[in-house]
N, C-alpha and C positions, 0 to 999 in steps of 0.2 A: 727438546727434552721430553715433551709429552708423548710424541710419536715414537721416537727411537729409544726412549728410556722407559717411561711408565707403561705405554701401551704394549711395547714388546715384552716387558716383564709379565704383564697380565696374560698375554698370549702364551708365553712359555709356561707359566704356572698352570693355565687351563689345560695345555696339551700334555705336560709331563708331571704336574704336581710339584714342580720346583721352579722358582722364579729365576734361577740362573745367576744370582748375584753372589760373587765370591770375594768381593773387595774387602769385606770385613775380616777375612782370614789373614790379610797382610798386617803384621804388627805395626803400630804407630812408629814412625821414624824409619821403617825399613825402606829398601829401594822401591819395592812395589807400591807401598803406601805413598811414598814421595812422588813417584811418577804419576799416579792417579790423582793425587792432590794438586800437583802442578797443572795437570790437564784441566781439572775442574776449575781452578782459579783462572786459567786462561779463558775457558768458556765464559765465565762470569764477567771477566774484564771486557770481552768482546760484546757479549749479548746485553749486559747491563751497564757496566762501567763506561764503555764508549758512548752510548747514547746519553747517559746521565752527565758525563763530562761535557758533551756537546750542548746539552740543555743549560748547563751552568756557565757556558761561555768559552770552553776550550776550543781554540781554532783548529780546523782540520789541516792536514798536511796538504799544502797548496798544490803539489804536483798531482795529487789524487782527487782533488776536489773539483770534479767535473761531472755534469749530469750523465754522460755516457758511462763513466766509471761506476757511478752509483746504480745505474740500471743494470750493468753487468753484474755488480755485486748481488742485486736482488735475484737475478736469474741463477747465478751460481748457488746462492743460498737455497732456493727452492729445489733445484736439481740435486744438490748435495743431500738435502733432507730425504728426498724420495729415494735416492740411491742408497743412502745409509740404511734406511728401513728395509729396502729390498734385499740388500746384502745380509742384514741380520736375519731376515726370514729364510734366506738360502742356507744359513747355518743349521737350521732346524733344531733338533734336540741338543746339538753341540754348542749352541750359543751360550756364552758366559760373559759376565763382567768381572774381570780379575781372574786369578789363577788359584786352583786348589791342587797342590802338589800331589795329593793322594788320589786324584781323580783321573780317570782315563775316558776321554770322549773320542768319538769317531773323527778321523781326519777327513775334512771336507775339501775336495778338489774340483767340484763341479760348479756350474753356474758362473757367477762372477769370479769365483776362486780359481777358475781355469786361467784367467788373465793376470790376476795379481793375488798375492797371498793375504793381503789385508785390505780388501775393498771397503770394509766398514770404516776403517780409519782414514783411508783415502777420501771417502765421501764426506766424513766428518771434517777433515781439514779443508775440503772445498767449501763446505757449508760455512765454517768459521771465517774463512777468507772472504767469502761473499758478504757476510755480515759486517766484517771489518771494512770492506770497501764501501758499504752503504753509509757508514759514519767513520771516515778515514782519519781519525785523530790518533795521537800517540798512545792513548790508553788502549784503544782497540787493536792497534798494530802490535803493541807489546804483548797484549793478551794472545794474539795469534801466534807469536813467536814462542810464548810460554806453553801454549797448547801443543804446538809442533814439537817442542823439546820433550814434553811429558810423554807424548805418544811415541816418539822415537825411542825413548828410554824404556817404556813399557814393552814395546815390540822387540827391540834388539836384545835387551838384557834380562827380560822376564819371560815373555811368551815364547820366543824362538828357542831358547835353551830348554824350556819346559817341554815343548812339543818334540824336540829332538830326543829328550829322555824318554818320553812316552811312546813315540812312534818309530824312533830309530831310522833304519835305512829307507823305508818308504817316505818319511818326511824329508830326509836328505835328498832323495831323488827329486822330490817335489820342489824343494828350495833351489835346486840346481837348474831348473828349467823355467820357473815362474818368478817374476819380479816381486819385490817386497811391497812397494806402494804404487809403482807404475810398471806397465808391461816391459819386461826385459831388463829392468834396472833393479839392482840389489839382489841378484841371484848369488847363491852361496856355493862354495865347493862342497862336494859330497863328503869329503873326508874331514870336514871341520869338526871340532870337538864341541860338546854341549856348552862349555863355558866361554866359547869364543864368539863374540858378536860379528855380524856381517861387516865386510870392509868395502863394499861397493859404494856407488855414488849416493844412493838414497835407501 
């Protein structure tokens, strides 16, 4: 959170005079607010709730409670943090938290965005999965599912329709050739309407 949240916000403010945070524009109870809130709760359940529950005696899920799995979790967490920060930096001045319907930012399709449309969210999900595997109890695993659900909602129902409205055909061509979270998966038909979320696997 310090690297991908606080530091990235400071860098954005230093470079552009704007911290890039638009989440306060979503009215309480709206879909955008709910998606971001669910994601944040998921993060907290994994990063704080899981370790706290472990300390209080909640047993881990036995099938995941093995040293190699925990080591893998640590590796995934570190790689995910670095990848998320790198993808955030690749967005440059277009980086935002949340959506401002009245704002038009440049469509970035270079760097990691050549391979997936949402590399930041992909890296965040890898990070949270890694953290959950380090302390694999039910609190952490449910937190990962909640974060995954919130991110899916934010991307499919908030950000993709917004980018379609803002960029139109160039964005449609981009979504037709580049996967949503993984290369090749979640590509959209170029003729889809702004209100229609993706129907591919991920």
